[in-house]
N, CA, C and O atoms as a GROMACS GRO file, in nm:
protein
  560
    1MET      N    1   0.388   8.232  12.857
    1MET     CA    2   0.388   8.099  12.962
    1MET      C    3   0.242   8.094  13.020
    1MET      O    4   0.149   8.020  12.990
    2SER      N    5   0.250   8.189  13.108
    2SER     CA    6   0.120   8.202  13.169
    2SER      C    7   0.015   8.303  13.062
    2SER      O    8   0.058   8.370  12.969
    3SER      N    9  -0.114   8.293  13.099
    3SER     CA   10  -0.190   8.392  13.046
    3SER      C   11  -0.246   8.517  13.170
    3SER      O   12  -0.323   8.607  13.134
    4THR      N   13  -0.211   8.509  13.268
    4THR     CA   14  -0.218   8.557  13.338
    4THR      C   15  -0.126   8.708  13.357
    4THR      O   16  -0.124   8.772  13.462
    5ASN      N   17  -0.068   8.738  13.258
    5ASN     CA   18  -0.015   8.873  13.285
    5ASN      C   19  -0.062   8.963  13.168
    5ASN      O   20  -0.050   8.928  13.050
    6SER      N   21  -0.100   9.045  13.194
    6SER     CA   22  -0.184   9.137  13.104
    6SER      C   23  -0.108   9.222  13.008
    6SER      O   24   0.001   9.252  13.057
    7GLU      N   25  -0.131   9.285  12.856
    7GLU     CA   26  -0.030   9.390  12.868
    7GLU      C   27   0.028   9.517  12.916
    7GLU      O   28   0.119   9.594  12.884
    8SER      N   29  -0.079   9.505  13.019
    8SER     CA   30  -0.062   9.632  13.140
    8SER      C   31   0.059   9.618  13.263
    8SER      O   32   0.109   9.692  13.349
    9ASP      N   33   0.074   9.466  13.213
    9ASP     CA   34   0.136   9.419  13.369
    9ASP      C   35   0.311   9.371  13.270
    9ASP      O   36   0.351   9.257  13.246
   10PRO      N   37   0.390   9.527  13.227
   10PRO     CA   38   0.560   9.464  13.174
   10PRO      C   39   0.664   9.354  13.269
   10PRO      O   40   0.743   9.269  13.229
   11ILE      N   41   0.634   9.388  13.381
   11ILE     CA   42   0.681   9.297  13.491
   11ILE      C   43   0.647   9.131  13.442
   11ILE      O   44   0.724   9.059  13.377
   12GLY      N   45   0.574   9.111  13.468
   12GLY     CA   46   0.468   8.995  13.439
   12GLY      C   47   0.503   8.984  13.275
   12GLY      O   48   0.601   8.910  13.269
   13ARG      N   49   0.477   9.010  13.188
   13ARG     CA   50   0.570   8.966  13.010
   13ARG      C   51   0.733   8.945  13.041
   13ARG      O   52   0.814   8.864  12.996
   14LEU      N   53   0.743   9.040  13.124
   14LEU     CA   54   0.932   9.010  13.130
   14LEU      C   55   0.920   8.836  13.201
   14LEU      O   56   0.935   8.736  13.131
   15VAL      N   57   0.898   8.834  13.322
   15VAL     CA   58   0.917   8.696  13.373
   15VAL      C   59   0.853   8.598  13.282
   15VAL      O   60   0.908   8.489  13.274
   16ASP      N   61   0.752   8.617  13.217
   16ASP     CA   62   0.691   8.524  13.122
   16ASP      C   63   0.784   8.444  13.035
   16ASP      O   64   0.809   8.324  13.026
   17MET      N   65   0.835   8.576  12.961
   17MET     CA   66   0.942   8.578  12.832
   17MET      C   67   1.088   8.484  12.878
   17MET      O   68   1.154   8.406  12.808
   18LEU      N   69   1.107   8.525  13.021
   18LEU     CA   70   1.224   8.446  13.086
   18LEU      C   71   1.190   8.298  13.098
   18LEU      O   72   1.237   8.201  13.040
   19VAL      N   73   1.120   8.306  13.167
   19VAL     CA   74   1.072   8.139  13.167
   19VAL      C   75   1.026   8.034  13.053
   19VAL      O   76   1.023   7.911  13.051
   20GLU      N   77   0.988   8.142  12.949
   20GLU     CA   78   0.982   8.091  12.815
   20GLU      C   79   1.100   8.044  12.760
   20GLU      O   80   1.120   7.934  12.709
   21ASP      N   81   1.174   8.133  12.775
   21ASP     CA   82   1.312   8.074  12.737
   21ASP      C   83   1.410   8.025  12.798
   21ASP      O   84   1.506   7.995  12.726
   22ILE      N   85   1.420   8.006  12.910
   22ILE     CA   86   1.474   7.894  13.007
   22ILE      C   87   1.400   7.760  12.926
   22ILE      O   88   1.468   7.684  12.857
   23LEU      N   89   1.256   7.741  12.945
   23LEU     CA   90   1.232   7.645  12.892
   23LEU      C   91   1.233   7.551  12.791
   23LEU      O   92   1.223   7.428  12.800
   24GLN      N   93   1.256   7.662  12.641
   24GLN     CA   94   1.272   7.658  12.546
   24GLN      C   95   1.458   7.577  12.551
   24GLN      O   96   1.473   7.470  12.491
   25THR      N   97   1.552   7.627  12.610
   25THR     CA   98   1.693   7.616  12.584
   25THR      C   99   1.730   7.476  12.613
   25THR      O  100   1.675   7.429  12.712
   26SER      N  101   1.798   7.411  12.559
   26SER     CA  102   1.828   7.267  12.591
   26SER      C  103   1.925   7.251  12.734
   26SER      O  104   1.968   7.335  12.812
   27ASP      N  105   1.937   7.107  12.728
   27ASP     CA  106   2.009   7.104  12.834
   27ASP      C  107   2.135   7.124  12.851
   27ASP      O  108   2.184   7.197  12.936
   28GLU      N  109   2.206   7.043  12.751
   28GLU     CA  110   2.330   7.078  12.727
   28GLU      C  111   2.350   7.190  12.717
   28GLU      O  112   2.452   7.215  12.781
   29ASP      N  113   2.294   7.314  12.652
   29ASP     CA  114   2.310   7.442  12.638
   29ASP      C  115   2.302   7.546  12.795
   29ASP      O  116   2.350   7.658  12.809
   30LEU      N  117   2.235   7.474  12.883
   30LEU     CA  118   2.197   7.542  12.994
   30LEU      C  119   2.312   7.494  13.114
   30LEU      O  120   2.337   7.544  13.224
   31LEU      N  121   2.361   7.393  13.056
   31LEU     CA  122   2.536   7.290  13.140
   31LEU      C  123   2.604   7.426  13.074
   31LEU      O  124   2.612   7.526  13.145
   32LYS      N  125   2.642   7.428  12.965
   32LYS     CA  126   2.770   7.494  12.896
   32LYS      C  127   2.747   7.646  12.924
   32LYS      O  128   2.839   7.719  12.888
   33GLU      N  129   2.651   7.700  12.977
   33GLU     CA  130   2.588   7.839  13.031
   33GLU      C  131   2.660   7.863  13.184
   33GLU      O  132   2.745   7.939  13.230
   34VAL      N  133   2.568   7.742  13.238
   34VAL     CA  134   2.671   7.745  13.389
   34VAL      C  135   2.786   7.727  13.395
   34VAL      O  136   2.840   7.802  13.477
   35LYS      N  137   2.876   7.632  13.324
   35LYS     CA  138   2.996   7.622  13.340
   35LYS      C  139   3.113   7.741  13.296
   35LYS      O  140   3.224   7.768  13.342
   36GLU      N  141   3.021   7.805  13.172
   36GLU     CA  142   3.109   7.942  13.140
   36GLU      C  143   3.089   8.055  13.221
   36GLU      O  144   3.147   8.157  13.185
   37ARG      N  145   3.014   8.060  13.328
   37ARG     CA  146   3.007   8.162  13.443
   37ARG      C  147   3.082   8.107  13.521
   37ARG      O  148   3.110   8.200  13.596
   38GLY      N  149   3.146   8.005  13.565
   38GLY     CA  150   3.206   7.939  13.674
   38GLY      C  151   3.159   7.864  13.780
   38GLY      O  152   3.197   7.829  13.891
   39ASP      N  153   3.022   7.848  13.678
   39ASP     CA  154   2.945   7.808  13.858
   39ASP      C  155   2.938   7.648  13.847
   39ASP      O  156   2.968   7.592  13.742
   40ASP      N  157   2.905   7.594  13.936
   40ASP     CA  158   2.930   7.456  13.978
   40ASP      C  159   2.780   7.419  13.949
   40ASP      O  160   2.680   7.466  14.003
   41PRO      N  161   2.787   7.327  13.853
   41PRO     CA  162   2.646   7.274  13.814
   41PRO      C  163   2.549   7.190  13.960
   41PRO      O  164   2.430   7.192  13.992
   42LYS      N  165   2.651   7.136  14.008
   42LYS     CA  166   2.579   7.014  14.107
   42LYS      C  167   2.591   7.116  14.240
   42LYS      O  168   2.586   7.059  14.349
   43ALA      N  169   2.602   7.233  14.240
   43ALA     CA  170   2.559   7.334  14.332
   43ALA      C  171   2.435   7.379  14.317
   43ALA      O  172   2.339   7.394  14.392
   44ILE      N  173   2.459   7.401  14.178
   44ILE     CA  174   2.319   7.458  14.135
   44ILE      C  175   2.142   7.432  14.171
   44ILE      O  176   2.039   7.482  14.219
   45ALA      N  177   2.232   7.261  14.078
   45ALA     CA  178   2.140   7.195  14.139
   45ALA      C  179   2.052   7.150  14.273
   45ALA      O  180   1.931   7.159  14.293
   46GLY      N  181   2.161   7.097  14.357
   46GLY     CA  182   2.124   7.113  14.497
   46GLY      C  183   2.041   7.227  14.578
   46GLY      O  184   1.945   7.214  14.654
   47ARG      N  185   2.120   7.360  14.528
   47ARG     CA  186   2.018   7.449  14.574
   47ARG      C  187   1.860   7.423  14.521
   47ARG      O  188   1.757   7.420  14.589
   48MET      N  189   1.878   7.404  14.365
   48MET     CA  190   1.718   7.407  14.312
   48MET      C  191   1.671   7.278  14.385
   48MET      O  192   1.549   7.275  14.371
   49ARG      N  193   1.706   7.189  14.444
   49ARG     CA  194   1.636   7.064  14.469
   49ARG      C  195   1.580   7.114  14.639
   49ARG      O  196   1.485   7.062  14.697
   50ALA      N  197   1.664   7.222  14.694
   50ALA     CA  198   1.622   7.268  14.816
   50ALA      C  199   1.490   7.343  14.788
   50ALA      O  200   1.380   7.302  14.826
   51LEU      N  201   1.512   7.463  14.712
   51LEU     CA  202   1.436   7.534  14.672
   51LEU      C  203   1.287   7.493  14.670
   51LEU      O  204   1.204   7.536  14.750
   52PHE      N  205   1.259   7.393  14.554
   52PHE     CA  206   1.200   7.300  14.517
   52PHE      C  207   1.159   7.174  14.666
   52PHE      O  208   1.131   7.066  14.613
   53GLY      N  209   1.154   7.167  14.770
   53GLY     CA  210   1.142   7.119  14.843
   53GLY      C  211   1.105   7.176  14.973
   53GLY      O  212   1.062   7.105  15.064
   54LYS      N  213   1.120   7.290  14.983
   54LYS     CA  214   1.062   7.416  15.090
   54LYS      C  215   0.937   7.436  15.041
   54LYS      O  216   0.834   7.443  15.109
   55ALA      N  217   0.948   7.449  14.899
   55ALA     CA  218   0.778   7.467  14.819
   55ALA      C  219   0.714   7.390  14.846
   55ALA      O  220   0.609   7.417  14.904
   56GLU      N  221   0.757   7.236  14.807
   56GLU     CA  222   0.640   7.155  14.865
   56GLU      C  223   0.630   7.111  14.968
   56GLU      O  224   0.567   7.007  14.979
   57LEU      N  225   0.691   7.176  15.089
   57LEU     CA  226   0.664   7.140  15.206
   57LEU      C  227   0.551   7.261  15.257
   57LEU      O  228   0.457   7.231  15.331
   58ALA      N  229   0.574   7.399  15.207
   58ALA     CA  230   0.535   7.484  15.194
   58ALA      C  231   0.368   7.478  15.169
   58ALA      O  232   0.288   7.539  15.240
   59GLN      N  233   0.328   7.390  15.052
   59GLN     CA  234   0.263   7.379  14.997
   59GLN      C  235   0.157   7.267  15.073
   59GLN      O  236   0.035   7.280  15.081
   60GLY      N  237   0.241   7.148  15.128
   60GLY     CA  238   0.188   7.040  15.233
   60GLY      C  239   0.101   7.141  15.351
   60GLY      O  240  -0.014   7.132  15.395
   61ARG      N  241   0.199   7.230  15.375
   61ARG     CA  242   0.174   7.279  15.496
   61ARG      C  243   0.016   7.333  15.469
   61ARG      O  244  -0.076   7.290  15.539
   62ARG      N  245  -0.007   7.432  15.363
   62ARG     CA  246  -0.108   7.503  15.328
   62ARG      C  247  -0.219   7.430  15.316
   62ARG      O  248  -0.332   7.468  15.349
   63ARG      N  249  -0.190   7.320  15.266
   63ARG     CA  250  -0.300   7.218  15.242
   63ARG      C  251  -0.380   7.145  15.339
   63ARG      O  252  -0.500   7.118  15.340
   64LEU      N  253  -0.259   7.110  15.445
   64LEU     CA  254  -0.307   7.006  15.583
   64LEU      C  255  -0.398   7.180  15.663
   64LEU      O  256  -0.470   7.168  15.762
   65MET      N  257  -0.378   7.289  15.612
   65MET     CA  258  -0.424   7.410  15.738
   65MET      C  259  -0.547   7.421  15.668
   65MET      O  260  -0.635   7.490  15.721
   66ALA      N  261  -0.571   7.365  15.556
   66ALA     CA  262  -0.701   7.429  15.477
   66ALA      C  263  -0.792   7.303  15.520
   66ALA      O  264  -0.914   7.309  15.533
   67ALA      N  265  -0.726   7.206  15.537
   67ALA     CA  266  -0.806   7.059  15.553
   67ALA      C  267  -0.843   7.087  15.720
   67ALA      O  268  -0.955   7.060  15.763
   68ARG      N  269  -0.746   7.139  15.798
   68ARG     CA  270  -0.742   7.106  15.934
   68ARG      C  271  -0.872   7.254  15.972
   68ARG      O  272  -0.895   7.286  16.089
   69GLU      N  273  -0.931   7.314  15.873
   69GLU     CA  274  -1.012   7.451  15.905
   69GLU      C  275  -1.146   7.383  15.837
   69GLU      O  276  -1.262   7.401  15.875
   70ALA      N  277  -1.116   7.327  15.761
   70ALA     CA  278  -1.241   7.271  15.653
   70ALA      C  279  -1.312   7.140  15.809
   70ALA      O  280  -1.425   7.122  15.856
   71VAL      N  281  -1.193   7.088  15.836
   71VAL     CA  282  -1.281   6.978  15.978
   71VAL      C  283  -1.291   7.045  16.062
   71VAL      O  284  -1.358   6.968  16.131
   72ASN      N  285  -1.273   7.187  16.161
   72ASN     CA  286  -1.303   7.269  16.224
   72ASN      C  287  -1.414   7.267  16.226
   72ASN      O  288  -1.490   7.210  16.305
   73ALA      N  289  -1.446   7.357  16.103
   73ALA     CA  290  -1.553   7.425  16.062
   73ALA      C  291  -1.694   7.277  16.054
   73ALA      O  292  -1.796   7.287  16.123
   74ASP      N  293  -1.684   7.223  16.014
   74ASP     CA  294  -1.744   7.074  16.022
   74ASP      C  295  -1.768   7.034  16.141
   74ASP      O  296  -1.881   6.987  16.156
   75ALA      N  297  -1.690   7.038  16.245
   75ALA     CA  298  -1.699   6.983  16.361
   75ALA      C  299  -1.811   7.103  16.420
   75ALA      O  300  -1.922   7.066  16.459
   76GLN      N  301  -1.770   7.253  16.422
   76GLN     CA  302  -1.835   7.333  16.497
   76GLN      C  303  -2.014   7.319  16.448
   76GLN      O  304  -2.104   7.328  16.533
   77ARG      N  305  -2.035   7.302  16.331
   77ARG     CA  306  -2.170   7.274  16.255
   77ARG      C  307  -2.221   7.203  16.296
   77ARG      O  308  -2.340   7.226  16.319
   78ARG      N  309  -2.160   7.057  16.334
   78ARG     CA  310  -2.221   6.921  16.375
   78ARG      C  311  -2.250   6.959  16.540
   78ARG      O  312  -2.356   6.926  16.593
   79ALA      N  313  -2.131   7.042  16.620
   79ALA     CA  314  -2.159   7.079  16.753
   79ALA      C  315  -2.286   7.142  16.751
   79ALA      O  316  -2.364   7.107  16.839
   80GLY      N  317  -2.328   7.237  16.659
   80GLY     CA  318  -2.471   7.316  16.689
   80GLY      C  319  -2.601   7.222  16.633
   80GLY      O  320  -2.716   7.264  16.637
   81GLN      N  321  -2.571   7.107  16.589
   81GLN     CA  322  -2.684   7.038  16.542
   81GLN      C  323  -2.677   6.944  16.688
   81GLN      O  324  -2.776   6.951  16.760
   82SER      N  325  -2.555   6.853  16.734
   82SER     CA  326  -2.578   6.799  16.909
   82SER      C  327  -2.612   6.907  16.986
   82SER      O  328  -2.577   6.904  17.104
   83ALA      N  329  -2.668   6.992  16.950
   83ALA     CA  330  -2.720   7.100  17.086
   83ALA      C  331  -2.887   7.055  17.025
   83ALA      O  332  -2.964   7.116  17.099
   84LYS      N  333  -2.947   6.997  16.950
   84LYS     CA  334  -3.049   7.033  16.918
   84LYS      C  335  -3.119   6.953  17.003
   84LYS      O  336  -3.046   6.910  17.092
   85ASP      N  337  -3.270   6.904  17.015
   85ASP     CA  338  -3.336   6.856  17.120
   85ASP      C  339  -3.366   6.732  17.059
   85ASP      O  340  -3.443   6.736  16.964
   86PRO      N  341  -3.310   6.597  17.101
   86PRO     CA  342  -3.355   6.488  17.005
   86PRO      C  343  -3.521   6.476  16.980
   86PRO      O  344  -3.561   6.465  16.864
   87ALA      N  345  -3.573   6.478  17.040
   87ALA     CA  346  -3.742   6.468  16.994
   87ALA      C  347  -3.749   6.548  16.848
   87ALA      O  348  -3.780   6.516  16.733
   88ALA      N  349  -3.701   6.678  16.917
   88ALA     CA  350  -3.742   6.780  16.767
   88ALA      C  351  -3.661   6.745  16.665
   88ALA      O  352  -3.694   6.792  16.556
   89ALA      N  353  -3.538   6.658  16.667
   89ALA     CA  354  -3.479   6.638  16.589
   89ALA      C  355  -3.522   6.535  16.464
   89ALA      O  356  -3.500   6.545  16.343
   90ARG      N  357  -3.601   6.419  16.551
   90ARG     CA  358  -3.672   6.314  16.500
   90ARG      C  359  -3.784   6.367  16.362
   90ARG      O  360  -3.815   6.344  16.245
   91ARG      N  361  -3.822   6.473  16.505
   91ARG     CA  362  -3.989   6.566  16.418
   91ARG      C  363  -3.896   6.589  16.258
   91ARG      O  364  -3.911   6.532  16.150
   92GLN      N  365  -3.802   6.694  16.301
   92GLN     CA  366  -3.749   6.727  16.186
   92GLN      C  367  -3.692   6.610  16.068
   92GLN      O  368  -3.681   6.648  15.951
   93LEU      N  369  -3.664   6.496  16.099
   93LEU     CA  370  -3.621   6.409  16.022
   93LEU      C  371  -3.730   6.382  15.942
   93LEU      O  372  -3.730   6.366  15.820
   94ASP      N  373  -3.840   6.379  16.036
   94ASP     CA  374  -4.011   6.281  15.976
   94ASP      C  375  -4.067   6.386  15.875
   94ASP      O  376  -4.129   6.351  15.774
   95THR      N  377  -4.042   6.525  15.908
   95THR     CA  378  -4.054   6.609  15.803
   95THR      C  379  -4.020   6.593  15.681
   95THR      O  380  -4.098   6.555  15.594
   96ILE      N  381  -3.892   6.622  15.662
   96ILE     CA  382  -3.794   6.599  15.572
   96ILE      C  383  -3.837   6.468  15.469
   96ILE      O  384  -3.856   6.476  15.348
   97MET      N  385  -3.845   6.339  15.558
   97MET     CA  386  -3.839   6.238  15.481
   97MET      C  387  -3.985   6.229  15.423
   97MET      O  388  -3.996   6.146  15.333
   98GLN      N  389  -4.094   6.294  15.455
   98GLN     CA  390  -4.225   6.296  15.413
   98GLN      C  391  -4.204   6.375  15.284
   98GLN      O  392  -4.238   6.334  15.172
   99ARG      N  393  -4.145   6.494  15.310
   99ARG     CA  394  -4.140   6.606  15.134
   99ARG      C  395  -4.027   6.582  15.066
   99ARG      O  396  -3.985   6.650  14.972
  100PHE      N  397  -3.971   6.477  15.118
  100PHE     CA  398  -3.840   6.457  14.996
  100PHE      C  399  -3.835   6.333  15.002
  100PHE      O  400  -3.725   6.289  15.036
  101PRO      N  401  -3.960   6.219  14.968
  101PRO     CA  402  -3.919   6.091  14.965
  101PRO      C  403  -3.834   6.057  14.867
  101PRO      O  404  -3.769   5.955  14.888
  102SER      N  405  -3.813   6.127  14.744
  102SER     CA  406  -3.692   6.049  14.630
  102SER      C  407  -3.569   6.073  14.698
  102SER      O  408  -3.481   5.993  14.667
  103ALA      N  409  -3.539   6.158  14.780
  103ALA     CA  410  -3.405   6.176  14.855
  103ALA      C  411  -3.424   6.088  14.929
  103ALA      O  412  -3.365   5.995  14.873
  104THR      N  413  -3.458   6.057  15.001
  104THR     CA  414  -3.468   5.952  15.137
  104THR      C  415  -3.486   5.845  15.099
  104THR      O  416  -3.443   5.757  15.173
  105ALA      N  417  -3.544   5.808  14.990
  105ALA     CA  418  -3.572   5.662  14.919
  105ALA      C  419  -3.436   5.598  14.911
  105ALA      O  420  -3.429   5.483  14.866
  106LYS      N  421  -3.301   5.678  14.960
  106LYS     CA  422  -3.179   5.570  14.900
  106LYS      C  423  -3.124   5.542  15.039
  106LYS      O  424  -3.010   5.495  15.048
  107LEU      N  425  -3.208   5.573  15.166
  107LEU     CA  426  -3.102   5.551  15.301
  107LEU      C  427  -3.121   5.424  15.347
  107LEU      O  428  -3.185   5.351  15.272
  108THR      N  429  -3.084   5.383  15.444
  108THR     CA  430  -3.116   5.203  15.438
  108THR      C  431  -3.270   5.197  15.516
  108THR      O  432  -3.304   5.302  15.571
  109MET      N  433  -3.355   5.091  15.525
  109MET     CA  434  -3.451   5.066  15.562
  109MET      C  435  -3.469   5.143  15.763
  109MET      O  436  -3.568   5.193  15.816
  110ALA      N  437  -3.343   5.124  15.816
  110ALA     CA  438  -3.330   5.152  15.972
  110ALA      C  439  -3.402   5.301  15.935
  110ALA      O  440  -3.511   5.327  15.984
  111ALA      N  441  -3.328   5.404  15.837
  111ALA     CA  442  -3.299   5.504  15.837
  111ALA      C  443  -3.409   5.608  15.790
  111ALA      O  444  -3.417   5.729  15.808
  112ARG      N  445  -3.495   5.513  15.718
  112ARG     CA  446  -3.633   5.575  15.690
  112ARG      C  447  -3.724   5.560  15.694
  112ARG      O  448  -3.814   5.616  15.632
  113LYS      N  449  -3.730   5.435  15.808
  113LYS     CA  450  -3.840   5.441  15.946
  113LYS      C  451  -3.794   5.494  16.067
  113LYS      O  452  -3.866   5.479  16.166
  114GLY      N  453  -3.645   5.579  16.082
  114GLY     CA  454  -3.648   5.600  16.210
  114GLY      C  455  -3.588   5.491  16.286
  114GLY      O  456  -3.489   5.510  16.356
  115ASN      N  457  -3.650   5.365  16.272
  115ASN     CA  458  -3.642   5.254  16.411
  115ASN      C  459  -3.527   5.225  16.440
  115ASN      O  460  -3.458   5.163  16.360
  116GLY      N  461  -3.476   5.267  16.575
  116GLY     CA  462  -3.369   5.211  16.592
  116GLY      C  463  -3.240   5.314  16.576
  116GLY      O  464  -3.137   5.255  16.608
  117MET      N  465  -3.229   5.380  16.557
  117MET     CA  466  -3.172   5.489  16.542
  117MET      C  467  -3.128   5.552  16.649
  117MET      O  468  -3.218   5.595  16.722
  118SER      N  469  -3.013   5.575  16.685
  118SER     CA  470  -2.986   5.643  16.812
  118SER      C  471  -3.006   5.800  16.776
  118SER      O  472  -3.040   5.845  16.667
  119ASP      N  473  -2.971   5.889  16.920
  119ASP     CA  474  -2.968   6.018  16.855
  119ASP      C  475  -2.893   6.094  16.806
  119ASP      O  476  -2.915   6.210  16.769
  120SER      N  477  -2.776   6.017  16.800
  120SER     CA  478  -2.659   6.098  16.748
  120SER      C  479  -2.653   6.035  16.573
  120SER      O  480  -2.593   6.092  16.482
  121ASP      N  481  -2.707   5.946  16.564
  121ASP     CA  482  -2.762   5.894  16.445
  121ASP      C  483  -2.836   6.003  16.330
  121ASP      O  484  -2.815   6.039  16.214
  122VAL      N  485  -2.943   6.033  16.447
  122VAL     CA  486  -3.055   6.098  16.372
  122VAL      C  487  -2.994   6.255  16.367
  122VAL      O  488  -3.045   6.335  16.288
  123LEU      N  489  -2.892   6.293  16.447
  123LEU     CA  490  -2.854   6.412  16.433
  123LEU      C  491  -2.715   6.417  16.337
  123LEU      O  492  -2.663   6.527  16.318
  124SER      N  493  -2.668   6.322  16.290
  124SER     CA  494  -2.544   6.312  16.186
  124SER      C  495  -2.651   6.286  16.056
  124SER      O  496  -2.603   6.324  15.949
  125LEU      N  497  -2.788   6.227  16.047
  125LEU     CA  498  -2.816   6.239  15.930
  125LEU      C  499  -2.914   6.369  15.864
  125LEU      O  500  -2.925   6.405  15.747
  126LEU      N  501  -2.965   6.412  15.964
  126LEU     CA  502  -2.971   6.584  15.958
  126LEU      C  503  -2.899   6.672  15.929
  126LEU      O  504  -2.922   6.769  15.857
  127ALA      N  505  -2.794   6.640  15.992
  127ALA     CA  506  -2.637   6.720  15.940
  127ALA      C  507  -2.607   6.736  15.767
  127ALA      O  508  -2.593   6.841  15.703
  128ASP      N  509  -2.604   6.608  15.724
  128ASP     CA  510  -2.561   6.521  15.599
  128ASP      C  511  -2.662   6.610  15.516
  128ASP      O  512  -2.636   6.703  15.440
  129LEU      N  513  -2.773   6.564  15.548
  129LEU     CA  514  -2.896   6.622  15.450
  129LEU      C  515  -2.918   6.799  15.425
  129LEU      O  516  -2.951   6.852  15.319
  130GLU      N  517  -2.886   6.879  15.575
  130GLU     CA  518  -2.849   7.004  15.559
  130GLU      C  519  -2.713   7.019  15.472
  130GLU      O  520  -2.715   7.098  15.377
  131GLU      N  521  -2.611   6.956  15.497
  131GLU     CA  522  -2.523   6.980  15.378
  131GLU      C  523  -2.567   6.929  15.274
  131GLU      O  524  -2.511   6.988  15.181
  132LEU      N  525  -2.632   6.857  15.237
  132LEU     CA  526  -2.687   6.848  15.049
  132LEU      C  527  -2.762   6.963  15.009
  132LEU      O  528  -2.754   7.013  14.897
  133GLY      N  529  -2.857   7.018  15.131
  133GLY     CA  530  -2.917   7.134  15.084
  133GLY      C  531  -3.047   7.070  15.134
  133GLY      O  532  -3.135   7.153  15.112
  134ILE      N  533  -3.088   6.983  15.178
  134ILE     CA  534  -3.250   6.901  15.202
  134ILE      C  535  -3.271   6.941  15.356
  134ILE      O  536  -3.233   6.860  15.441
  135THR      N  537  -3.322   7.047  15.391
  135THR     CA  538  -3.408   7.110  15.501
  135THR      C  539  -3.536   7.066  15.476
  135THR      O  540  -3.582   7.008  15.377
  136ASP      N  541  -3.607   7.118  15.625
  136ASP     CA  542  -3.728   7.091  15.644
  136ASP      C  543  -3.789   7.238  15.614
  136ASP      O  544  -3.912   7.244  15.604
  137GLU      N  545  -3.725   7.339  15.601
  137GLU     CA  546  -3.762   7.462  15.535
  137GLU      C  547  -3.792   7.526  15.396
  137GLU      O  548  -3.796   7.638  15.346
  138GLY      N  549  -3.809   7.403  15.363
  138GLY     CA  550  -3.872   7.443  15.212
  138GLY      C  551  -3.760   7.427  15.080
  138GLY      O  552  -3.783   7.432  14.960
  139SER      N  553  -3.663   7.411  15.133
  139SER     CA  554  -3.500   7.434  15.028
  139SER      C  555  -3.495   7.301  15.004
  139SER      O  556  -3.536   7.209  15.074
  140GLU      N  557  -3.422   7.297  14.860
  140GLU     CA  558  -3.397   7.188  14.805
  140GLU      C  559  -3.218   7.167  14.771
  140GLU      O  560  -3.177   7.064  14.717
   0.00000   0.00000   0.00000
């Protein structure tokens, strides 16, 4: 089933074989085996649904934590940007626009000319350009 278990991992190969065997067994045969063991199929199904529910919840929490970490990292990066001197940020933006006219051609007219942009707009645009790898330090 999984190609992650190498020949040097006998436990992994055994797990793969067992999973493959279960997947190839028909529903009727599985139900028959469960009843022959004296187990209640509905109880087993309920336990499996609960396990799947817990696994889904755990996966959702991991994804939420990863998203939260990404948002926090972005906020920290942007906070560093907002500490810049607004006049220096405007000069930096002008330098970038002169060095990368093709990249800035897609910006709005106000952004291209710098007219009517607030300090936070300038800082935000600089942060976005930096995220794309466009800086005034010679990197693209």
